[in-house]
N, C-alpha and C positions, 0 to 999 in steps of 0.2 A: 653690842656685838664687837668682838675683836676683829677689826678690819684686815690686818695682815694675815691672820690665820684663815679667815674666810676666803681671802684672795688666793692663798696657797691651795685651799681645798678645791676651788673652782679650777685652778690651773691643773691640779692632779686629775680631775675629771676630764678636762679638755684633752690632756695628753693621752689618757686611756681611750677616749672617744676617737681621737685622731688616729691612734694605732689601729683600732677596729675598722674605721672608715677607710684608711689607706689600704689595708689588706682587701677589704670588700671592693674598693675602687679598682684595685689591680685586677681582681677577678672579673669585674664588669667590663673593664677595658679589654681584657683578653677575650671575653665572650663577644664583645662588639666587633673586635678585629676579626675574629674567627667567622662571625656571621657575614661581615662585609666581604671577607675573602671568599666565602662559599657562594655569595651572590654573584661575584664576577664570572 
């Protein structure tokens, strides 16, 4: 297996995953802050 190519493939997947997670994470943080605010 060509290691550099495999490595680039993994990085591409991680970047895509990171992009999805960060937008989801922002959504979760907003929900968490909102629920915390409503509890007060």
